[in-house]
N, C-alpha and C positions, 0 to 999 in steps of 0.2 A: 797258445798264448791267448790271453784275454783280449777282447776288442778294446780299442781306445778311441777317445774323442779326438778328432782331427780338426785343426784349424785351417784357414784358407792357405792355399799354396801359391797365391798370387805373388809376383815379384815385389820386393820392397827395396827401398834405397839401401845402398851399401853404407854401413856405419863403422865408426871407429870403435875398437875394443875399449872397454872401461879401463880407466887407469892411465890413459894417455900413452899406451905402449906404441901406438902407430900401427898395430897389426889390424888389417882390415878383415871384416867378415867375408864369408864366401859370397860370391855373386848370387843374387836372388834373395838376399836378406837373411838375417839370423846368423849366429855364430856357428863354428864347426861342430860343437857338441850338439846344439839344437838340430842341425842338419843331419848329423849322424843318427840321432834318434828318429828323425823323419824318414831317413833311408831304411832303417830297420823296420819301421812301420810299413813301408811299401813292401818289403820282403815278406813280412808276416802275412800280408794279404795276397801274395803271389801264388800262382798255380804250382803244382807239385814239381814241375820242371824248372822252376826258378824264373828270374826276370833278367832281361838284357840291360846293358848300360843305357841305351837310348830311351827305353821305356822309363827307367829310373829318372833320367834327365828330364823327360817330359812331365812326369808326375811331380817332381820337385821344382820345376822351372829353374833348373841349374844347367850350366854348360857341361858338356861331356867331360871336359878336362877336370872340372871340379868334382864330378861324380867319381872319376877314376881316383882322385886323391883320397876322397872319403873311403872308397872301397879298399884301397891299399892299406889304410890305417886299420879298418875293421877286419880285413883278412889277417893282418899280422896278429891281431888279438883273438883270432878264431871266432869272432862274433858273426862273421860272414863266411860262407863256403862258395867256392867257384868250381863249376863243372868244366874241366879242361877241354872236353869235346865240344860242348855247346856254347861255352863261354858265357853261361848264364849264372846268376848269383842267387843264393838262397840263405836263409838263416843258418848260422854256424853252430857247432856244438857248444861253444862257450856260452852263447846266448841261452841255449836250452838249460845248461847247468845253472846259470844265474837265475833263470826263471824258476827252476826247480827249488833252488835254495831260498828264493823269496817266498814261494808258496808252501814250502815245506812246513808242516805243522799247522797249516791252514786248510780249511775246506776239505779237499779230497783226502789228503793225508790224515787229517783229523778224524774223518769218518772211517778210513780204511785201517788205521793202525789197531784199533780194538779188534777188528775182524782178523787181522794177521796174528795177533796175540792169541786169540781163541783157537785158531787153526793150529798154531804151533803147540799150544798147551795140550790140545787133544791128540795130535799125531806125532809130536816131537820131531817135526821136520821143518826145514826152512820155508817160510812163507814170505811172499814179496808182493809189493804193489808195482804194477807196470803202468806207464803213462804213454799214450799215443803221441808221436811227433809227426804231425801231418805234413810239415814242410819237407822233412827228410824221408817220409814214407817209412819210418822206423818206429821203434818204441824204446823206452829205457826204464830201468827199475829205479825208483826213487826212495823206497823204504823197504827194510828187510828185518824180519825177526827170526833168529836162528834157534834151532833145537839144541839138545845137549849131547847128541851122539858125537863120538870121537871122529867118525868119518862123516863129513857133510860138505856140501858145495858152498864155498864162500863166493857168492855171486856179487860181482862188482856193481856199484850204483852209478847212476848218471853217465852211462855210456850207451850211445845209440846201438841198437841191436835189430836183427832181422825180424820182419813180420811173417816171412814165409816159413822159417824154420822154428820148430819148438812150439809147445803149447801156449806159451805167453803171447807170442806173436800171432798165432792163428786165432786165438780167442778174440783178438782185435780185428784182424783181417777179415774174418767172416762177416762182420757187420759194417764193412766199408762199401761204398758204391762200386758196381762192377768195373767202371772205367778206371777207378783208382786201383783196384786189385790188379787189373791188366797192366797198368803202368808200373806198379811195384814188382810184379812178376817179371816183366821185361828187363828190369834193371837188377834182378836178384843174382847173386853169385852162388857157388857151391855151399853145401852144408859145412858149417864151422867144425862139426864133430867128425864127419866121415868123408867129406870131400865129394859127396854125391851131387849130381847135377840137380838143379831145381826141377820140381815136378812139372809134367805137362799141364797145360791150362785146364783141360778136361778133368784130369785127376784132381787138381787142386780145387776146382769149383765143386766137384762132387764131395770132397772132404769138408769144404766150408759149408755146404748145404747141410751135411750131417751135424756139424757143430751148431748151426743155427737151430736145428731141430731138437737136439738134446740139451743145449744150453751150456755145455762145457766141452773141453778137449783134453785128451791124454796123448802125450808124445813120448817117444823112447829114443834117446841118444841122437837128437837132431842138432841141438846147440852145444851140448856138452856130452862127451863120450860116456856111455853107461849110466846116463841120468834119465830119470823119468820126470816129466812135468805134467801137472794137472792144473788147468787154468779155466777161468770163466770171465766173461766180459763185464766191465763196469760202464754204465751209461750216464751221461749228463743230459741236459735239456736238449742239446743239439745232436745227440748221437753218442756213439761209443767214444769213451775218453781214456780207457785203459783196461786193466784186468787185475784180478787176484790170481796168484799162482803159488803152488806148493811144489817143491822139487826135492828129490831124494834119489839115492842109488836104485837102479832098476830092481835089484833082487832083494831089497830090504822089506818091502811091504807085500803081504800076500794079496791075491786078487780080490778077495772079499773086502779087505781094508781099502784097497784102491777104489773100489766102487763106492764105499762109504765116504771116502775122502772126496771123490768127485762130486757127490751130492752135497757135501758140506761146503765145498768151495763155491759151487753154484749158488747155494743158499746165502752164503755170506756176501757174495758179489751182488746178488739181488738186493740185499739189505743195504749195502753201501750205495748202490744206485738210487734207491728210494730216498736215503738220507741226503744224497748229493743233488737230488732234484731231477734225476734222469727217468726216462721211460724204459721200464724193464721188459715190456712186451713188444717184441719185434715181429711183425707179420709181413 
């Protein structure tokens, strides 16, 4: 999510709601809608493990009871997620969906969609734009261009997906800081396609090093059974922001075509990064 300008969090006098309803604003000043946005703003800046109630209370100068009320409302709307083990809160899936809908057709999508169309026109396979979700340690697809084959994978959009499994996730994961990679791997579950356990840290780091070296990644049946994924990272000014990915049945494309596809995906991802203002050289 984009950074926002924040006002002072100093307490203000409690005021009556407009219209004479007698409904009082939350302690600390500002109505519940304003405070809900401020709470989401705190969560956007939170570390990957989320934020606790007391920290939110401190940041917003609100009583813990008021924070609990706000969180309850936002949880019901899926705008906030709660880790049942740590009891910490982070930005929820609905907030990411709303953000994706707001930005859809703007900036990254604007630059990526022509690249997706070119890849699909050239290889007649499904091409997708993936976006990194830093708060969840995941990614999601926001845009898709399908080929004309009778058999193809209809990939769902706006659903959080793993960074450890599949080409799309690994293309992003390879360019994240080591401590973030460790945290994501620690919380990773089995392969959605095969049920295999997550790779060992040493194995994953070696694979990510290779991805950084070659600039793209090819996967086979990690997220979807019998599917091949070819992906390359897309960068913004502050680092990796997503990926371009092409997916197809494993046995449909010959090896020489896969190599050509890999080079083209990397080429298009580099072009999108340049248009988006990212740094495409990672040393």
